[in-house]
Every structure is written in C-alpha cells, then in structure tokens.
N, CA, C and O atoms as a Tinker XYZ file with bonds, in Angstrom:
   440  protein
     1  N     62.627000   -8.227000 -177.137000    73     2
     2  CA    63.338000   -7.013000 -177.463000    64     1     3
     3  C     64.292000   -6.639000 -176.426000    63     2     4     5
     4  O     63.919000   -6.767000 -175.260000    81     3
     5  N     65.465000   -6.197000 -176.662000    73     3     6
     6  CA    66.404000   -5.836000 -175.714000    64     5     7
     7  C     66.217000   -4.523000 -175.042000    63     6     8     9
     8  O     65.556000   -3.638000 -175.586000    81     7
     9  N     66.751000   -4.370000 -173.931000    73     7    10
    10  CA    66.609000   -3.127000 -173.187000    64     9    11
    11  C     67.318000   -1.906000 -173.867000    63    10    12    13
    12  O     68.335000   -2.069000 -174.542000    81    11
    13  N     66.762000   -0.713000 -173.673000    73    11    14
    14  CA    67.454000    0.427000 -174.304000    64    13    15
    15  C     68.792000    0.702000 -173.699000    63    14    16    17
    16  O     68.955000    0.623000 -172.482000    81    15
    17  N     69.772000    1.029000 -174.537000    73    15    18
    18  CA    71.095000    1.264000 -174.132000    64    17    19
    19  C     71.234000    2.777000 -173.845000    63    18    20    21
    20  O     71.266000    3.571000 -174.785000    81    19
    21  N     71.314000    3.173000 -172.607000    73    19    22
    22  CA    71.473000    4.619000 -172.409000    64    21    23
    23  C     72.775000    4.926000 -171.651000    63    22    24    25
    24  O     73.341000    4.071000 -170.970000    81    23
    25  N     73.203000    6.123000 -171.791000    73    23    26
    26  CA    74.618000    6.427000 -171.090000    64    25    27
    27  C     74.267000    6.939000 -169.753000    63    26    28    29
    28  O     73.106000    6.898000 -169.346000    81    27
    29  N     75.323000    7.460000 -168.999000    73    27    30
    30  CA    75.102000    7.894000 -167.633000    64    29    31
    31  C     74.325000    9.178000 -167.630000    63    30    32    33
    32  O     73.967000    9.605000 -166.532000    81    31
    33  N     74.021000    9.846000 -168.707000    73    31    34
    34  CA    73.208000   11.069000 -168.830000    64    33    35
    35  C     71.815000   10.661000 -169.277000    63    34    36    37
    36  O     71.031000   11.528000 -169.663000    81    35
    37  N     71.487000    9.433000 -169.244000    73    35    38
    38  CA    70.287000    8.904000 -169.723000    64    37    39
    39  C     69.856000    9.254000 -171.158000    63    38    40    41
    40  O     68.680000    9.420000 -171.481000    81    39
    41  N     70.943000    9.357000 -172.021000    73    39    42
    42  CA    70.687000    9.525000 -173.485000    64    41    43
    43  C     70.650000    8.223000 -174.009000    63    42    44    45
    44  O     71.485000    7.386000 -173.668000    81    43
    45  N     69.668000    7.959000 -174.884000    73    43    46
    46  CA    69.466000    6.678000 -175.545000    64    45    47
    47  C     70.417000    6.697000 -176.831000    63    46    48    49
    48  O     70.424000    7.589000 -177.679000    81    47
    49  N     71.203000    5.574000 -176.822000    73    47    50
    50  CA    72.240000    5.341000 -177.868000    64    49    51
    51  C     71.494000    4.511000 -178.996000    63    50    52    53
    52  O     71.395000    3.287000 -178.903000    81    51
    53  N     71.026000    5.152000 -179.956000    73    51    54
    54  CA    70.196000    4.480000 -181.018000    64    53    55
    55  C     71.009000    4.329000 -182.288000    63    54    56    57
    56  O     70.538000    3.603000 -183.164000    81    55
    57  N     72.064000    4.871000 -182.474000    73    55    58
    58  CA    72.868000    4.844000 -183.760000    64    57    59
    59  C     74.014000    3.825000 -183.622000    63    58    60    61
    60  O     74.745000    3.795000 -182.632000    81    59
    61  N     74.121000    3.039000 -184.614000    73    59    62
    62  CA    75.252000    1.983000 -184.667000    64    61    63
    63  C     76.329000    2.615000 -185.535000    63    62    64    65
    64  O     76.088000    3.225000 -186.576000    81    63
    65  N     77.528000    2.419000 -185.021000    73    63    66
    66  CA    78.756000    2.845000 -185.759000    64    65    67
    67  C     79.650000    1.627000 -185.840000    63    66    68    69
    68  O     79.904000    0.990000 -184.817000    81    67
    69  N     80.155000    1.268000 -187.064000    73    67    70
    70  CA    81.001000    0.137000 -187.267000    64    69    71
    71  C     82.215000    0.561000 -188.054000    63    70    72    73
    72  O     82.215000    1.645000 -188.638000    81    71
    73  N     83.279000   -0.278000 -188.092000    73    71    74
    74  CA    84.447000   -0.132000 -188.768000    64    73    75
    75  C     85.129000   -1.355000 -189.035000    63    74    76    77
    76  O     84.836000   -2.329000 -188.341000    81    75
    77  N     86.012000   -1.465000 -189.951000    73    75    78
    78  CA    86.735000   -2.574000 -190.260000    64    77    79
    79  C     88.236000   -2.529000 -189.637000    63    78    80    81
    80  O     88.907000   -1.504000 -189.512000    81    79
    81  N     88.596000   -3.734000 -189.302000    73    79    82
    82  CA    90.126000   -3.784000 -188.824000    64    81    83
    83  C     90.649000   -5.013000 -189.393000    63    82    84    85
    84  O     89.908000   -5.912000 -189.791000    81    83
    85  N     92.015000   -5.068000 -189.440000    73    83    86
    86  CA    92.650000   -6.284000 -189.909000    64    85    87
    87  C     92.592000   -7.289000 -188.728000    63    86    88    89
    88  O     92.311000   -6.924000 -187.586000    81    87
    89  N     92.889000   -8.652000 -189.084000    73    87    90
    90  CA    92.903000   -9.596000 -187.944000    64    89    91
    91  C     93.989000   -9.286000 -186.854000    63    90    92    93
    92  O     93.795000   -9.593000 -185.678000    81    91
    93  N     95.108000   -8.683000 -187.270000    73    91    94
    94  CA    96.162000   -8.195000 -186.212000    64    93    95
    95  C     95.567000   -7.092000 -185.427000    63    94    96    97
    96  O     95.635000   -7.124000 -184.199000    81    95
    97  N     94.980000   -6.104000 -186.057000    73    95    98
    98  CA    94.307000   -5.067000 -185.269000    64    97    99
    99  C     93.240000   -5.579000 -184.343000    63    98   100   101
   100  O     93.122000   -5.116000 -183.208000    81    99
   101  N     92.464000   -6.523000 -184.808000    73    99   102
   102  CA    91.450000   -7.044000 -183.918000    64   101   103
   103  C     91.993000   -7.655000 -182.721000    63   102   104   105
   104  O     91.486000   -7.423000 -181.623000    81   103
   105  N     93.061000   -8.472000 -182.872000    73   103   106
   106  CA    93.760000   -8.989000 -181.755000    64   105   107
   107  C     94.247000   -7.933000 -180.774000    63   106   108   109
   108  O     94.062000   -8.044000 -179.562000    81   107
   109  N     94.862000   -6.928000 -181.326000    73   107   110
   110  CA    95.369000   -5.780000 -180.403000    64   109   111
   111  C     94.194000   -5.101000 -179.717000    63   110   112   113
   112  O     94.279000   -4.797000 -178.527000    81   111
   113  N     93.095000   -4.853000 -180.431000    73   111   114
   114  CA    91.848000   -4.316000 -179.835000    64   113   115
   115  C     91.311000   -5.216000 -178.779000    63   114   116   117
   116  O     90.960000   -4.749000 -177.695000    81   115
   117  N     91.231000   -6.464000 -179.042000    73   115   118
   118  CA    90.712000   -7.379000 -178.085000    64   117   119
   119  C     91.564000   -7.456000 -176.747000    63   118   120   121
   120  O     91.051000   -7.585000 -175.635000    81   119
   121  N     92.888000   -7.364000 -176.981000    73   119   122
   122  CA    93.779000   -7.347000 -175.788000    64   121   123
   123  C     93.599000   -6.067000 -174.949000    63   122   124   125
   124  O     93.528000   -6.133000 -173.721000    81   123
   125  N     93.522000   -4.837000 -175.656000    73   123   126
   126  CA    93.274000   -3.659000 -174.945000    64   125   127
   127  C     91.987000   -3.699000 -174.178000    63   126   128   129
   128  O     91.958000   -3.360000 -172.995000    81   127
   129  N     90.865000   -4.127000 -174.858000    73   127   130
   130  CA    89.610000   -4.172000 -174.273000    64   129   131
   131  C     89.661000   -5.051000 -173.046000    63   130   132   133
   132  O     89.196000   -4.624000 -171.989000    81   131
   133  N     90.238000   -6.343000 -173.130000    73   131   134
   134  CA    90.389000   -7.176000 -171.976000    64   133   135
   135  C     91.079000   -6.616000 -170.752000    63   134   136   137
   136  O     90.705000   -6.798000 -169.594000    81   135
   137  N     92.219000   -5.852000 -171.177000    73   135   138
   138  CA    92.975000   -5.307000 -170.005000    64   137   139
   139  C     92.318000   -4.023000 -169.490000    63   138   140   141
   140  O     92.748000   -3.522000 -168.451000    81   139
   141  N     91.331000   -3.478000 -170.135000    73   139   142
   142  CA    90.605000   -2.293000 -169.539000    64   141   143
   143  C     89.541000   -2.671000 -168.634000    63   142   144   145
   144  O     89.189000   -1.931000 -167.716000    81   143
   145  N     88.960000   -3.922000 -168.890000    73   143   146
   146  CA    87.883000   -4.259000 -167.997000    64   145   147
   147  C     86.586000   -3.773000 -168.469000    63   146   148   149
   148  O     85.557000   -4.117000 -167.887000    81   147
   149  N     86.567000   -3.001000 -169.480000    73   147   150
   150  CA    85.293000   -2.437000 -170.019000    64   149   151
   151  C     84.711000   -3.293000 -171.178000    63   150   152   153
   152  O     85.450000   -4.039000 -171.821000    81   151
   153  N     83.433000   -3.188000 -171.433000    73   151   154
   154  CA    82.904000   -3.713000 -172.542000    64   153   155
   155  C     83.419000   -3.123000 -173.892000    63   154   156   157
   156  O     83.705000   -1.927000 -173.951000    81   155
   157  N     83.534000   -3.892000 -174.912000    73   155   158
   158  CA    84.213000   -3.416000 -176.120000    64   157   159
   159  C     83.520000   -2.099000 -176.631000    63   158   160   161
   160  O     84.218000   -1.176000 -177.050000    81   159
   161  N     82.168000   -2.010000 -176.598000    73   159   162
   162  CA    81.593000   -0.820000 -177.075000    64   161   163
   163  C     81.942000    0.326000 -176.244000    63   162   164   165
   164  O     82.168000    1.394000 -176.813000    81   163
   165  N     82.017000    0.247000 -174.978000    73   163   166
   166  CA    82.351000    1.415000 -174.098000    64   165   167
   167  C     83.829000    1.752000 -174.285000    63   166   168   169
   168  O     84.185000    2.930000 -174.284000    81   167
   169  N     84.686000    0.769000 -174.443000    73   167   170
   170  CA    86.112000    1.047000 -174.620000    64   169   171
   171  C     86.292000    1.743000 -175.891000    63   170   172   173
   172  O     86.920000    2.802000 -175.875000    81   171
   173  N     85.789000    1.256000 -177.075000    73   171   174
   174  CA    85.704000    1.943000 -178.362000    64   173   175
   175  C     85.161000    3.327000 -178.327000    63   174   176   177
   176  O     85.703000    4.249000 -178.936000    81   175
   177  N     84.097000    3.464000 -177.618000    73   175   178
   178  CA    83.480000    4.847000 -177.544000    64   177   179
   179  C     84.341000    5.929000 -176.886000    63   178   180   181
   180  O     84.462000    7.083000 -177.296000    81   179
   181  N     84.904000    5.406000 -175.838000    73   179   182
   182  CA    85.749000    6.317000 -175.032000    64   181   183
   183  C     87.037000    6.713000 -175.770000    63   182   184   185
   184  O     87.416000    7.884000 -175.784000    81   183
   185  N     87.730000    5.687000 -176.406000    73   183   186
   186  CA    88.872000    6.064000 -177.179000    64   185   187
   187  C     88.511000    6.912000 -178.476000    63   186   188   189
   188  O     89.282000    7.793000 -178.855000    81   187
   189  N     87.366000    6.644000 -179.127000    73   187   190
   190  CA    86.990000    7.438000 -180.216000    64   189   191
   191  C     86.743000    8.873000 -179.874000    63   190   192   193
   192  O     87.039000    9.786000 -180.645000    81   191
   193  N     86.162000    9.065000 -178.632000    73   191   194
   194  CA    85.737000   10.398000 -178.244000    64   193   195
   195  C     86.951000   11.064000 -177.468000    63   194   196   197
   196  O     86.786000   12.175000 -176.965000    81   195
   197  N     88.098000   10.443000 -177.367000    73   195   198
   198  CA    89.164000   11.084000 -176.778000    64   197   199
   199  C     88.995000   11.173000 -175.240000    63   198   200   201
   200  O     89.585000   12.032000 -174.585000    81   199
   201  N     88.202000   10.292000 -174.709000    73   199   202
   202  CA    88.050000   10.276000 -173.368000    64   201   203
   203  C     89.014000    9.261000 -172.694000    63   202   204   205
   204  O     89.503000    8.320000 -173.319000    81   203
   205  N     89.252000    9.503000 -171.407000    73   203   206
   206  CA    90.165000    8.667000 -170.661000    64   205   207
   207  C     89.636000    7.228000 -170.388000    63   206   208   209
   208  O     88.473000    7.099000 -170.004000    81   207
   209  N     90.400000    6.185000 -170.560000    73   207   210
   210  CA    89.955000    4.855000 -170.177000    64   209   211
   211  C     90.612000    4.541000 -168.882000    63   210   212   213
   212  O     91.823000    4.323000 -168.840000    81   211
   213  N     89.852000    4.507000 -167.812000    73   211   214
   214  CA    90.342000    4.196000 -166.490000    64   213   215
   215  C     90.123000    2.765000 -166.223000    63   214   216   217
   216  O     88.981000    2.317000 -166.330000    81   215
   217  N     91.120000    1.991000 -165.880000    73   215   218
   218  CA    90.940000    0.649000 -165.525000    64   217   219
   219  C     90.556000    0.408000 -164.150000    63   218   220   221
   220  O     91.295000    0.781000 -163.239000    81   219
   221  N     89.423000   -0.207000 -163.916000    73   219   222
   222  CA    88.991000   -0.592000 -162.590000    64   221   223
   223  C     89.401000   -2.027000 -162.299000    63   222   224   225
   224  O     89.053000   -2.964000 -163.019000    81   223
   225  N     90.120000   -2.153000 -161.264000    73   223   226
   226  CA    90.591000   -3.560000 -160.868000    64   225   227
   227  C     89.351000   -4.406000 -160.572000    63   226   228   229
   228  O     88.457000   -3.995000 -159.832000    81   227
   229  N     89.325000   -5.561000 -161.151000    73   227   230
   230  CA    88.258000   -6.573000 -161.011000    64   229   231
   231  C     88.851000   -7.956000 -161.410000    63   230   232   233
   232  O     89.968000   -7.967000 -161.928000    81   231
   233  N     88.234000   -9.029000 -161.223000    73   231   234
   234  CA    88.746000  -10.364000 -161.530000    64   233   235
   235  C     89.022000  -10.474000 -163.047000    63   234   236   237
   236  O     90.012000  -11.107000 -163.414000    81   235
   237  N     88.181000   -9.879000 -163.968000    73   235   238
   238  CA    88.375000   -9.981000 -165.319000    64   237   239
   239  C     89.685000   -9.338000 -165.822000    63   238   240   241
   240  O     90.376000   -9.823000 -166.718000    81   239
   241  N     89.956000   -8.198000 -165.154000    73   239   242
   242  CA    91.186000   -7.377000 -165.514000    64   241   243
   243  C     92.373000   -8.309000 -165.063000    63   242   244   245
   244  O     93.321000   -8.569000 -165.804000    81   243
   245  N     92.233000   -8.787000 -163.779000    73   243   246
   246  CA    93.363000   -9.641000 -163.242000    64   245   247
   247  C     93.687000  -10.825000 -164.115000    63   246   248   249
   248  O     94.847000  -11.143000 -164.377000    81   247
   249  N     92.556000  -11.511000 -164.586000    73   247   250
   250  CA    92.641000  -12.741000 -165.451000    64   249   251
   251  C     93.355000  -12.294000 -166.868000    63   250   252   253
   252  O     94.227000  -12.985000 -167.394000    81   251
   253  N     92.912000  -11.147000 -167.377000    73   251   254
   254  CA    93.376000  -10.731000 -168.677000    64   253   255
   255  C     94.867000  -10.318000 -168.505000    63   254   256   257
   256  O     95.607000  -10.535000 -169.464000    81   255
   257  N     95.379000   -9.755000 -167.406000    73   255   258
   258  CA    96.730000   -9.400000 -167.059000    64   257   259
   259  C     97.553000  -10.738000 -166.997000    63   258   260   261
   260  O     98.619000  -10.853000 -167.601000    81   259
   261  N     97.010000  -11.736000 -166.242000    73   259   262
   262  CA    97.671000  -13.045000 -166.035000    64   261   263
   263  C     97.859000  -13.806000 -167.460000    63   262   264   265
   264  O     98.905000  -14.369000 -167.784000    81   263
   265  N     96.743000  -13.741000 -168.225000    73   263   266
   266  CA    96.809000  -14.374000 -169.544000    64   265   267
   267  C     97.868000  -13.725000 -170.498000    63   266   268   269
   268  O     98.638000  -14.404000 -171.178000    81   267
   269  N     97.846000  -12.355000 -170.496000    73   267   270
   270  CA    98.848000  -11.713000 -171.358000    64   269   271
   271  C    100.256000  -11.922000 -170.831000    63   270   272   273
   272  O    101.193000  -12.081000 -171.613000    81   271
   273  N    100.412000  -11.924000 -169.557000    73   271   274
   274  CA   101.800000  -12.166000 -169.033000    64   273   275
   275  C    102.249000  -13.573000 -169.405000    63   274   276   277
   276  O    103.400000  -13.730000 -169.813000    81   275
   277  N    101.447000  -14.571000 -169.295000    73   275   278
   278  CA   101.755000  -15.989000 -169.781000    64   277   279
   279  C    102.130000  -15.926000 -171.166000    63   278   280   281
   280  O    103.162000  -16.494000 -171.520000    81   279
   281  N    101.394000  -15.284000 -172.018000    73   279   282
   282  CA   101.740000  -15.197000 -173.463000    64   281   283
   283  C    103.036000  -14.596000 -173.628000    63   282   284   285
   284  O    103.854000  -15.166000 -174.349000    81   283
   285  N    103.327000  -13.512000 -173.050000    73   283   286
   286  CA   104.595000  -12.763000 -173.100000    64   285   287
   287  C    105.800000  -13.665000 -172.599000    63   286   288   289
   288  O    106.875000  -13.674000 -173.198000    81   287
   289  N    105.577000  -14.360000 -171.555000    73   287   290
   290  CA   106.583000  -15.261000 -171.037000    64   289   291
   291  C    106.853000  -16.408000 -171.992000    63   290   292   293
   292  O    107.998000  -16.833000 -172.154000    81   291
   293  N    105.814000  -16.904000 -172.617000    73   291   294
   294  CA   106.045000  -18.037000 -173.654000    64   293   295
   295  C    106.782000  -17.343000 -174.844000    63   294   296   297
   296  O    107.699000  -17.957000 -175.389000    81   295
   297  N    106.448000  -16.155000 -175.257000    73   295   298
   298  CA   107.147000  -15.579000 -176.458000    64   297   299
   299  C    108.570000  -15.279000 -176.086000    63   298   300   301
   300  O    109.483000  -15.500000 -176.881000    81   299
   301  N    108.778000  -14.761000 -174.847000    73   299   302
   302  CA   110.248000  -14.482000 -174.519000    64   301   303
   303  C    111.058000  -15.728000 -174.506000    63   302   304   305
   304  O    112.202000  -15.761000 -174.959000    81   303
   305  N    110.425000  -16.807000 -173.956000    73   303   306
   306  CA   111.143000  -18.061000 -173.962000    64   305   307
   307  C    111.553000  -18.477000 -175.289000    63   306   308   309
   308  O    112.664000  -18.964000 -175.501000    81   307
   309  N    110.619000  -18.280000 -176.248000    73   307   310
   310  CA   110.759000  -18.791000 -177.567000    64   309   311
   311  C    111.958000  -18.004000 -178.288000    63   310   312   313
   312  O    112.740000  -18.521000 -179.086000    81   311
   313  N    111.966000  -16.695000 -177.879000    73   311   314
   314  CA   112.985000  -15.804000 -178.661000    64   313   315
   315  C    114.272000  -15.628000 -177.764000    63   314   316   317
   316  O    115.126000  -14.786000 -178.042000    81   315
   317  N    114.363000  -16.435000 -176.715000    73   315   318
   318  CA   115.559000  -16.382000 -175.781000    64   317   319
   319  C    116.827000  -16.532000 -176.586000    63   318   320   321
   320  O    117.807000  -15.856000 -176.274000    81   319
   321  N    116.873000  -17.362000 -177.588000    73   319   322
   322  CA   118.142000  -17.553000 -178.416000    64   321   323
   323  C    118.285000  -16.631000 -179.483000    63   322   324   325
   324  O    119.282000  -16.670000 -180.203000    81   323
   325  N    117.292000  -15.730000 -179.663000    73   323   326
   326  CA   117.322000  -14.832000 -180.837000    64   325   327
   327  C    117.348000  -13.385000 -180.314000    63   326   328   329
   328  O    117.073000  -13.187000 -179.130000    81   327
   329  N    117.637000  -12.448000 -181.064000    73   327   330
   330  CA   117.695000  -11.082000 -180.616000    64   329   331
   331  C    116.624000  -10.176000 -181.267000    63   330   332   333
   332  O    116.770000   -8.954000 -181.297000    81   331
   333  N    115.619000  -10.757000 -181.750000    73   331   334
   334  CA   114.574000   -9.962000 -182.378000    64   333   335
   335  C    113.279000  -10.119000 -181.612000    63   334   336   337
   336  O    112.918000  -11.249000 -181.284000    81   335
   337  N    112.559000   -9.053000 -181.308000    73   335   338
   338  CA   111.351000   -9.033000 -180.601000    64   337   339
   339  C    110.305000   -8.267000 -181.525000    63   338   340   341
   340  O    110.580000   -7.158000 -181.984000    81   339
   341  N    109.135000   -8.880000 -181.772000    73   339   342
   342  CA   108.139000   -8.258000 -182.643000    64   341   343
   343  C    107.615000   -6.926000 -181.968000    63   342   344   345
   344  O    107.631000   -6.677000 -180.763000    81   343
   345  N    107.151000   -6.126000 -182.986000    73   343   346
   346  CA   106.492000   -4.755000 -182.514000    64   345   347
   347  C    105.247000   -5.063000 -181.744000    63   346   348   349
   348  O    104.935000   -4.377000 -180.770000    81   347
   349  N    104.487000   -6.134000 -182.176000    73   347   350
   350  CA   103.313000   -6.446000 -181.439000    64   349   351
   351  C    103.506000   -6.805000 -180.009000    63   350   352   353
   352  O    102.720000   -6.394000 -179.155000    81   351
   353  N    104.583000   -7.600000 -179.704000    73   351   354
   354  CA   104.912000   -8.006000 -178.376000    64   353   355
   355  C    105.372000   -6.670000 -177.578000    63   354   356   357
   356  O    104.972000   -6.435000 -176.438000    81   355
   357  N    106.157000   -5.914000 -178.212000    73   355   358
   358  CA   106.577000   -4.690000 -177.448000    64   357   359
   359  C    105.362000   -3.781000 -177.141000    63   358   360   361
   360  O    105.299000   -3.169000 -176.075000    81   359
   361  N    104.403000   -3.699000 -178.083000    73   359   362
   362  CA   103.193000   -2.913000 -177.849000    64   361   363
   363  C    102.417000   -3.444000 -176.748000    63   362   364   365
   364  O    101.908000   -2.663000 -175.943000    81   363
   365  N    102.269000   -4.766000 -176.629000    73   363   366
   366  CA   101.480000   -5.448000 -175.634000    64   365   367
   367  C    102.154000   -5.272000 -174.267000    63   366   368   369
   368  O    101.460000   -5.047000 -173.276000    81   367
   369  N    103.502000   -5.370000 -174.188000    73   367   370
   370  CA   104.250000   -5.314000 -173.025000    64   369   371
   371  C    104.033000   -3.800000 -172.446000    63   370   372   373
   372  O    103.776000   -3.630000 -171.255000    81   371
   373  N    104.148000   -2.745000 -173.336000    73   371   374
   374  CA   103.904000   -1.365000 -172.950000    64   373   375
   375  C    102.442000   -1.197000 -172.464000    63   374   376   377
   376  O    102.258000   -0.500000 -171.466000    81   375
   377  N    101.458000   -1.739000 -173.044000    73   375   378
   378  CA   100.089000   -1.620000 -172.648000    64   377   379
   379  C     99.988000   -2.249000 -171.200000    63   378   380   381
   380  O     99.421000   -1.628000 -170.300000    81   379
   381  N    100.506000   -3.401000 -171.011000    73   379   382
   382  CA   100.388000   -4.044000 -169.699000    64   381   383
   383  C    101.115000   -3.190000 -168.646000    63   382   384   385
   384  O    100.590000   -3.014000 -167.546000    81   383
   385  N    102.341000   -2.640000 -168.963000    73   383   386
   386  CA   102.967000   -1.907000 -167.979000    64   385   387
   387  C    102.170000   -0.621000 -167.607000    63   386   388   389
   388  O    102.082000   -0.237000 -166.440000    81   387
   389  N    101.611000    0.004000 -168.624000    73   387   390
   390  CA   100.726000    1.191000 -168.269000    64   389   391
   391  C     99.595000    0.843000 -167.421000    63   390   392   393
   392  O     99.278000    1.518000 -166.441000    81   391
   393  N     98.896000   -0.367000 -167.850000    73   391   394
   394  CA    97.809000   -0.746000 -167.030000    64   393   395
   395  C     98.133000   -1.063000 -165.640000    63   394   396   397
   396  O     97.450000   -0.583000 -164.736000    81   395
   397  N     99.246000   -1.929000 -165.370000    73   395   398
   398  CA    99.669000   -2.224000 -163.979000    64   397   399
   399  C    100.070000   -1.082000 -163.224000    63   398   400   401
   400  O     99.832000   -1.042000 -162.017000    81   399
   401  N    100.714000   -0.055000 -163.869000    73   399   402
   402  CA   101.024000    1.221000 -163.068000    64   401   403
   403  C     99.790000    1.941000 -162.728000    63   402   404   405
   404  O     99.697000    2.445000 -161.609000    81   403
   405  N     98.812000    2.044000 -163.594000    73   403   406
   406  CA    97.500000    2.629000 -163.318000    64   405   407
   407  C     96.806000    1.916000 -162.171000    63   406   408   409
   408  O     96.207000    2.551000 -161.303000    81   407
   409  N     96.892000    0.554000 -162.172000    73   407   410
   410  CA    96.219000   -0.180000 -161.092000    64   409   411
   411  C     96.825000    0.265000 -159.685000    63   410   412   413
   412  O     96.114000    0.292000 -158.680000    81   411
   413  N     98.152000    0.606000 -159.666000    73   411   414
   414  CA    98.830000    0.871000 -158.442000    64   413   415
   415  C     98.670000    2.419000 -158.138000    63   414   416   417
   416  O     99.139000    2.873000 -157.095000    81   415
   417  N     98.051000    3.179000 -158.988000    73   415   418
   418  CA    97.814000    4.527000 -158.747000    64   417   419
   419  C     99.075000    5.429000 -159.181000    63   418   420   421
   420  O     99.179000    6.579000 -158.755000    81   419
   421  N     99.922000    4.926000 -159.949000    73   419   422
   422  CA   101.081000    5.636000 -160.340000    64   421   423
   423  C    100.879000    6.270000 -161.770000    63   422   424   425
   424  O    100.075000    5.773000 -162.558000    81   423
   425  N    101.612000    7.352000 -162.073000    73   423   426
   426  CA   101.619000    8.015000 -163.331000    64   425   427
   427  C    102.458000    7.119000 -164.290000    63   426   428   429
   428  O    103.647000    6.913000 -164.048000    81   427
   429  N    101.827000    6.579000 -165.396000    73   427   430
   430  CA   102.569000    5.594000 -166.344000    64   429   431
   431  C    103.799000    6.289000 -167.021000    63   430   432   433
   432  O    104.752000    5.612000 -167.407000    81   431
   433  N    103.766000    7.623000 -167.157000    73   431   434
   434  CA   104.812000    8.256000 -167.961000    64   433   435
   435  C    105.809000    8.941000 -167.190000    63   434   436   437
   436  O    106.523000    9.754000 -167.775000    81   435
   437  N    105.971000    8.722000 -165.898000    73   435   438
   438  CA   107.133000    9.339000 -165.078000    64   437   439
   439  C    108.408000    8.743000 -165.226000    63   438   440
   440  O    109.373000    9.186000 -164.602000    81   439
C-alpha cells in the first residue's frame, strides 16, 4: 500500500479529481509541468486553486528549458523561409521567457 499523500498542513488528500484534455492540451500541460519543476499533481492543484506556481531552479527545470529551447530552435529553423509561426510555438516561447525571467528574480511583466 502506498504512503498517505498529505499537504504541508498535514491534511490527507484522499479525493481524486480528473479531467479530460485534447492531445494538444496534454502536450502544453506537460511542457508547463516540466518547466515548473513540480510534480504534475501539485502543478495542476496550484493552478486550479489560483495559487502561484513558483519555479525552483533545479537540474530537471534546466533540462526542460534546454529541451524546449532546442525544439524552438528546430522549429524556427524550419520556418525560417516562411512568415508563419504557430500559436503553440508562441505560447511555449512566452512560457519559457516568463520562467527564465522568474529564475533570474525579475518581474516577467515589466
């Protein structure tokens, strides 16, 4: 049997909440979770409850940023001869910029 899952106030989390997403939404959620450095459950909980997601620098966050930057570079190289950029790519670039500014201790919306 697995250990009880309690929050920082020692409240036992015994209720399961689930929701459906499209494959594209799942990719976007997975990117956001990876860039946050949090477990998916904690990330979703904080977002649903309107709580702030504070990125704590660690090797997983660094790797996620590097992976996303490599994917963006590949996509930008692919569209270098075109003038169209997908909304998903722009959303990912914005999320990475906010994350990196947060890691430096800056206000992302200045």
